[in-house]
N, CA, C and O atoms as a GROMACS GRO file, in nm:
protein
  336
    1MET      N    1   0.098  -0.108  -0.010
    1MET     CA    2   0.009   0.017   0.001
    1MET      C    3   0.060   0.112   0.017
    1MET      O    4   0.118   0.129   0.125
    2PRO      N    5   0.062   0.231  -0.099
    2PRO     CA    6   0.162   0.351  -0.105
    2PRO      C    7   0.089   0.450   0.035
    2PRO      O    8  -0.032   0.461   0.057
    3ILE      N    9   0.203   0.513   0.114
    3ILE     CA   10   0.186   0.612   0.145
    3ILE      C   11   0.192   0.754   0.070
    3ILE      O   12   0.290   0.783   0.001
    4TYR      N   13   0.051   0.865   0.090
    4TYR     CA   14   0.011   0.957   0.058
    4TYR      C   15  -0.017   1.074   0.129
    4TYR      O   16  -0.101   1.083   0.218
    5GLU      N   17   0.056   1.164   0.087
    5GLU     CA   18   0.046   1.321   0.169
    5GLU      C   19  -0.082   1.364   0.138
    5GLU      O   20  -0.111   1.368   0.019
    6TYR      N   21  -0.167   1.396   0.221
    6TYR     CA   22  -0.269   1.514   0.212
    6TYR      C   23  -0.278   1.632   0.296
    6TYR      O   24  -0.217   1.628   0.403
    7VAL      N   25  -0.343   1.735   0.265
    7VAL     CA   26  -0.380   1.840   0.301
    7VAL      C   27  -0.557   1.908   0.351
    7VAL      O   28  -0.636   1.918   0.257
    8CYS      N   29  -0.598   1.941   0.468
    8CYS     CA   30  -0.705   1.940   0.456
    8CYS      C   31  -0.735   2.060   0.410
    8CYS      O   32  -0.673   2.162   0.442
    9ARG      N   33  -0.862   2.054   0.306
    9ARG     CA   34  -0.893   2.224   0.316
    9ARG      C   35  -0.999   2.271   0.388
    9ARG      O   36  -1.068   2.364   0.346
   10GLY      N   37  -1.020   2.210   0.500
   10GLY     CA   38  -1.123   2.315   0.568
   10GLY      C   39  -1.005   2.303   0.708
   10GLY      O   40  -0.968   2.418   0.731
   11CYS      N   41  -0.959   2.238   0.773
   11CYS     CA   42  -0.867   2.288   0.887
   11CYS      C   43  -0.710   2.324   0.828
   11CYS      O   44  -0.651   2.410   0.893
   12ARG      N   45  -0.652   2.278   0.737
   12ARG     CA   46  -0.535   2.316   0.672
   12ARG      C   47  -0.391   2.187   0.735
   12ARG      O   48  -0.273   2.183   0.699
   13HIS      N   49  -0.466   2.098   0.839
   13HIS     CA   50  -0.413   1.994   0.849
   13HIS      C   51  -0.288   1.887   0.749
   13HIS      O   52  -0.326   1.798   0.673
   14HIS      N   53  -0.195   1.910   0.764
   14HIS     CA   54  -0.125   1.820   0.698
   14HIS      C   55  -0.074   1.681   0.732
   14HIS      O   56  -0.010   1.675   0.837
   15PHE      N   57  -0.089   1.555   0.658
   15PHE     CA   58  -0.079   1.455   0.736
   15PHE      C   59  -0.061   1.344   0.623
   15PHE      O   60  -0.087   1.372   0.507
   16GLU      N   61  -0.024   1.241   0.652
   16GLU     CA   62   0.035   1.133   0.574
   16GLU      C   63  -0.049   0.982   0.604
   16GLU      O   64  -0.066   0.939   0.717
   17ALA      N   65  -0.095   0.914   0.481
   17ALA     CA   66  -0.219   0.814   0.531
   17ALA      C   67  -0.167   0.695   0.466
   17ALA      O   68  -0.153   0.717   0.346
   18LEU      N   69  -0.130   0.572   0.501
   18LEU     CA   70  -0.155   0.453   0.402
   18LEU      C   71  -0.263   0.410   0.355
   18LEU      O   72  -0.360   0.382   0.426
   19VAL      N   73  -0.262   0.399   0.221
   19VAL     CA   74  -0.385   0.374   0.193
   19VAL      C   75  -0.401   0.288   0.062
   19VAL      O   76  -0.322   0.313  -0.028
   20ARG      N   77  -0.496   0.187   0.042
   20ARG     CA   78  -0.534   0.111  -0.068
   20ARG      C   79  -0.569   0.181  -0.182
   20ARG      O   80  -0.645   0.277  -0.172
   21LEU      N   81  -0.519   0.141  -0.303
   21LEU     CA   82  -0.551   0.235  -0.399
   21LEU      C   83  -0.722   0.247  -0.448
   21LEU      O   84  -0.774   0.350  -0.492
   22SER      N   85  -0.800   0.097  -0.426
   22SER     CA   86  -0.954   0.152  -0.420
   22SER      C   87  -0.999   0.229  -0.299
   22SER      O   88  -1.106   0.288  -0.311
   23ASP      N   89  -0.913   0.240  -0.147
   23ASP     CA   90  -0.963   0.349  -0.015
   23ASP      C   91  -0.967   0.471  -0.026
   23ASP      O   92  -1.017   0.549   0.055
   24THR      N   93  -0.880   0.514  -0.195
   24THR     CA   94  -0.855   0.707  -0.180
   24THR      C   95  -0.984   0.736  -0.110
   24THR      O   96  -0.978   0.790   0.000
   25ASP      N   97  -1.113   0.701  -0.167
   25ASP     CA   98  -1.220   0.804  -0.163
   25ASP      C   99  -1.293   0.827   0.019
   25ASP      O  100  -1.377   0.904   0.065
   26THR      N  101  -1.191   0.695   0.092
   26THR     CA  102  -1.251   0.696   0.238
   26THR      C  103  -1.155   0.749   0.313
   26THR      O  104  -1.138   0.698   0.424
   27VAL      N  105  -1.074   0.856   0.275
   27VAL     CA  106  -0.950   0.910   0.384
   27VAL      C  107  -1.014   1.059   0.419
   27VAL      O  108  -1.070   1.141   0.345
   28ALA      N  109  -0.986   1.061   0.552
   28ALA     CA  110  -1.041   1.173   0.635
   28ALA      C  111  -0.946   1.209   0.711
   28ALA      O  112  -0.860   1.139   0.764
   29CYS      N  113  -0.966   1.346   0.715
   29CYS     CA  114  -0.863   1.418   0.812
   29CYS      C  115  -0.871   1.377   0.946
   29CYS      O  116  -0.974   1.395   1.010
   30PRO      N  117  -0.732   1.304   1.011
   30PRO     CA  118  -0.745   1.301   1.119
   30PRO      C  119  -0.757   1.417   1.245
   30PRO      O  120  -0.761   1.373   1.360
   31SER      N  121  -0.762   1.534   1.227
   31SER     CA  122  -0.771   1.661   1.327
   31SER      C  123  -0.906   1.683   1.325
   31SER      O  124  -0.956   1.685   1.437
   32CYS      N  125  -1.011   1.706   1.193
   32CYS     CA  126  -1.134   1.722   1.185
   32CYS      C  127  -1.214   1.655   1.108
   32CYS      O  128  -1.328   1.691   1.076
   33HIS      N  129  -1.156   1.549   1.074
   33HIS     CA  130  -1.274   1.439   1.029
   33HIS      C  131  -1.337   1.448   0.859
   33HIS      O  132  -1.406   1.362   0.804
   34SER      N  133  -1.283   1.596   0.792
   34SER     CA  134  -1.346   1.603   0.698
   34SER      C  135  -1.269   1.540   0.560
   34SER      O  136  -1.146   1.531   0.558
   35ARG      N  137  -1.358   1.494   0.441
   35ARG     CA  138  -1.282   1.412   0.345
   35ARG      C  139  -1.253   1.527   0.242
   35ARG      O  140  -1.214   1.495   0.130
   36ASP      N  141  -1.266   1.638   0.268
   36ASP     CA  142  -1.246   1.752   0.151
   36ASP      C  143  -1.064   1.796   0.154
   36ASP      O  144  -1.011   1.897   0.200
   37LEU      N  145  -1.002   1.678   0.088
   37LEU     CA  146  -0.860   1.666   0.119
   37LEU      C  147  -0.802   1.715  -0.062
   37LEU      O  148  -0.861   1.715  -0.170
   38GLU      N  149  -0.672   1.748  -0.024
   38GLU     CA  150  -0.561   1.770  -0.151
   38GLU      C  151  -0.488   1.675  -0.144
   38GLU      O  152  -0.411   1.678  -0.048
   39LYS      N  153  -0.480   1.578  -0.218
   39LYS     CA  154  -0.323   1.544  -0.248
   39LYS      C  155  -0.210   1.554  -0.279
   39LYS      O  156  -0.208   1.578  -0.400
   40LEU      N  157  -0.100   1.550  -0.234
   40LEU     CA  158   0.012   1.639  -0.255
   40LEU      C  159   0.106   1.514  -0.318
   40LEU      O  160   0.100   1.392  -0.303
   41ILE      N  161   0.197   1.600  -0.396
   41ILE     CA  162   0.273   1.518  -0.478
   41ILE      C  163   0.409   1.534  -0.384
   41ILE      O  164   0.462   1.640  -0.351
   42SER      N  165   0.458   1.378  -0.345
   42SER     CA  166   0.532   1.352  -0.290
   42SER      C  167   0.646   1.356  -0.342
   42SER      O  168   0.642   1.351  -0.464
   43MET      N  169   0.772   1.365  -0.288
   43MET     CA  170   0.907   1.350  -0.341
   43MET      C  171   0.952   1.219  -0.289
   43MET      O  172   0.923   1.177  -0.177
   44PHE      N  173   1.030   1.151  -0.379
   44PHE     CA  174   1.095   1.041  -0.313
   44PHE      C  175   1.237   1.061  -0.276
   44PHE      O  176   1.287   1.169  -0.307
   45ALA      N  177   1.315   0.968  -0.210
   45ALA     CA  178   1.416   0.991  -0.151
   45ALA      C  179   1.508   0.862  -0.166
   45ALA      O  180   1.515   0.776  -0.079
   46PRO      N  181   1.565   0.859  -0.264
   46PRO     CA  182   1.632   0.726  -0.303
   46PRO      C  183   1.749   0.688  -0.193
   46PRO      O  184   1.840   0.765  -0.162
   47ASN      N  185   1.733   0.578  -0.150
   47ASN     CA  186   1.870   0.581  -0.017
   47ASN      C  187   1.986   0.460  -0.117
   47ASN      O  188   1.969   0.348  -0.165
   48SER      N  189   2.077   0.533  -0.113
   48SER     CA  190   2.228   0.541  -0.177
   48SER      C  191   2.334   0.546  -0.102
   48SER      O  192   2.298   0.582   0.010
   49GLU      N  193   2.456   0.527  -0.106
   49GLU     CA  194   2.562   0.516  -0.025
   49GLU      C  195   2.565   0.630  -0.027
   49GLU      O  196   2.567   0.698   0.076
   50GLY      N  197   2.566   0.669  -0.126
   50GLY     CA  198   2.571   0.888  -0.138
   50GLY      C  199   2.507   0.928  -0.037
   50GLY      O  200   2.569   0.981   0.055
   51THR      N  201   2.390   0.915  -0.033
   51THR     CA  202   2.301   1.007   0.021
   51THR      C  203   2.306   0.971   0.166
   51THR      O  204   2.273   1.061   0.243
   52GLN      N  205   2.350   0.831   0.228
   52GLN     CA  206   2.394   0.807   0.350
   52GLN      C  207   2.478   0.884   0.404
   52GLN      O  208   2.468   0.946   0.509
   53LYS      N  209   2.603   0.877   0.294
   53LYS     CA  210   2.710   0.924   0.338
   53LYS      C  211   2.671   1.084   0.392
   53LYS      O  212   2.674   1.114   0.511
   54LYS      N  213   2.636   1.180   0.280
   54LYS     CA  214   2.591   1.328   0.261
   54LYS      C  215   2.495   1.346   0.426
   54LYS      O  216   2.514   1.429   0.516
   55ALA      N  217   2.421   1.265   0.420
   55ALA     CA  218   2.321   1.260   0.553
   55ALA      C  219   2.411   1.252   0.634
   55ALA      O  220   2.396   1.348   0.710
   56LEU      N  221   2.518   1.182   0.670
   56LEU     CA  222   2.588   1.141   0.819
   56LEU      C  223   2.690   1.273   0.838
   56LEU      O  224   2.740   1.304   0.946
   57SER      N  225   2.714   1.350   0.701
   57SER     CA  226   2.820   1.453   0.702
   57SER      C  227   2.771   1.549   0.792
   57SER      O  228   2.823   1.613   0.883
   58SER      N  229   2.625   1.539   0.729
   58SER     CA  230   2.522   1.696   0.796
   58SER      C  231   2.538   1.678   0.940
   58SER      O  232   2.593   1.754   1.019
   59ILE      N  233   2.470   1.547   0.965
   59ILE     CA  234   2.445   1.526   1.112
   59ILE      C  235   2.576   1.560   1.191
   59ILE      O  236   2.572   1.636   1.288
   60GLN      N  237   2.695   1.501   1.146
   60GLN     CA  238   2.837   1.531   1.220
   60GLN      C  239   2.839   1.666   1.243
   60GLN      O  240   2.841   1.714   1.356
   61ARG      N  241   2.841   1.755   1.102
   61ARG     CA  242   2.846   1.897   1.081
   61ARG      C  243   2.752   1.957   1.239
   61ARG      O  244   2.804   2.016   1.334
   62ALA      N  245   2.613   1.921   1.224
   62ALA     CA  246   2.553   1.992   1.344
   62ALA      C  247   2.582   1.932   1.443
   62ALA      O  248   2.566   2.026   1.522
   63ASN      N  249   2.613   1.851   1.505
   63ASN     CA  250   2.691   1.757   1.608
   63ASN      C  251   2.790   1.875   1.664
   63ASN      O  252   2.780   1.942   1.767
   64ALA      N  253   2.881   1.877   1.568
   64ALA     CA  254   3.002   1.980   1.603
   64ALA      C  255   2.970   2.082   1.658
   64ALA      O  256   3.021   2.114   1.765
   65LYS      N  257   2.859   2.172   1.587
   65LYS     CA  258   2.820   2.342   1.584
   65LYS      C  259   2.755   2.335   1.749
   65LYS      O  260   2.780   2.426   1.829
   66VAL      N  261   2.679   2.228   1.781
   66VAL     CA  262   2.632   2.192   1.897
   66VAL      C  263   2.728   2.187   1.998
   66VAL      O  264   2.707   2.261   2.094
   67THR      N  265   2.816   2.124   1.999
   67THR     CA  266   2.889   2.094   2.092
   67THR      C  267   3.008   2.191   2.160
   67THR      O  268   3.063   2.198   2.270
   68LEU      N  269   3.016   2.282   1.996
   68LEU     CA  270   3.125   2.407   2.015
   68LEU      C  271   3.020   2.545   2.103
   68LEU      O  272   3.058   2.634   2.179
   69ASP      N  273   2.926   2.523   2.067
   69ASP     CA  274   2.823   2.611   2.112
   69ASP      C  275   2.805   2.600   2.234
   69ASP      O  276   2.766   2.702   2.291
   70LYS      N  277   2.824   2.492   2.305
   70LYS     CA  278   2.790   2.472   2.461
   70LYS      C  279   2.942   2.473   2.493
   70LYS      O  280   2.938   2.430   2.608
   71ALA      N  281   3.048   2.491   2.471
   71ALA     CA  282   3.162   2.521   2.522
   71ALA      C  283   3.164   2.636   2.550
   71ALA      O  284   3.191   2.683   2.661
   72VAL      N  285   3.116   2.731   2.395
   72VAL     CA  286   3.130   2.855   2.411
   72VAL      C  287   3.040   2.919   2.552
   72VAL      O  288   3.087   2.973   2.652
   73ALA      N  289   2.946   2.902   2.531
   73ALA     CA  290   2.825   2.918   2.629
   73ALA      C  291   2.868   2.878   2.788
   73ALA      O  292   2.825   2.950   2.879
   74GLU      N  293   2.932   2.791   2.811
   74GLU     CA  294   3.000   2.754   2.944
   74GLU      C  295   3.116   2.827   2.987
   74GLU      O  296   3.144   2.844   3.105
   75ARG      N  297   3.210   2.888   2.850
   75ARG     CA  298   3.301   2.970   2.880
   75ARG      C  299   3.222   3.114   2.948
   75ARG      O  300   3.235   3.168   3.058
   76ASP      N  301   3.175   3.131   2.882
   76ASP     CA  302   3.069   3.260   2.880
   76ASP      C  303   3.039   3.260   3.035
   76ASP      O  304   3.087   3.337   3.119
   77TYR      N  305   2.968   3.177   3.051
   77TYR     CA  306   2.933   3.152   3.160
   77TYR      C  307   2.994   3.161   3.311
   77TYR      O  308   2.942   3.214   3.410
   78ASP      N  309   3.123   3.090   3.299
   78ASP     CA  310   3.203   3.110   3.408
   78ASP      C  311   3.304   3.202   3.376
   78ASP      O  312   3.404   3.193   3.448
   79LYS      N  313   3.306   3.275   3.302
   79LYS     CA  314   3.338   3.394   3.322
   79LYS      C  315   3.271   3.505   3.375
   79LYS      O  316   3.339   3.577   3.448
   80ALA      N  317   3.162   3.534   3.356
   80ALA     CA  318   3.046   3.600   3.404
   80ALA      C  319   3.039   3.600   3.526
   80ALA      O  320   3.011   3.697   3.596
   81HIS      N  321   3.073   3.447   3.575
   81HIS     CA  322   3.045   3.422   3.748
   81HIS      C  323   3.193   3.391   3.828
   81HIS      O  324   3.205   3.334   3.937
   82ARG      N  325   3.299   3.445   3.743
   82ARG     CA  326   3.409   3.391   3.831
   82ARG      C  327   3.439   3.529   3.930
   82ARG      O  328   3.494   3.519   4.040
   83ASP      N  329   3.397   3.649   3.874
   83ASP     CA  330   3.428   3.782   3.943
   83ASP      C  331   3.308   3.753   4.052
   83ASP      O  332   3.333   3.799   4.163
   84GLU      N  333   3.212   3.700   4.042
   84GLU     CA  334   3.150   3.722   4.174
   84GLU      C  335   3.151   3.693   4.291
   84GLU      O  336   3.070   3.745   4.367
   0.00000   0.00000   0.00000
């Protein structure tokens, strides 16, 4: 069964639903239960070694930034409270 993305025209709630092709008329918004939905065009994400390496590299850069930000914040805190 494919996963479809929808947006409710009534409450603008964005959601995904696992739907059989024969049951696309029965999908309802989980927030307001409206059936007035717009099916969105979804992008697929191929899973390859290149995309995995790129994602891992991105996560490592983000973690390094968080670590650096924490170190700077601790240094600034220590500096501000050392004189008290």
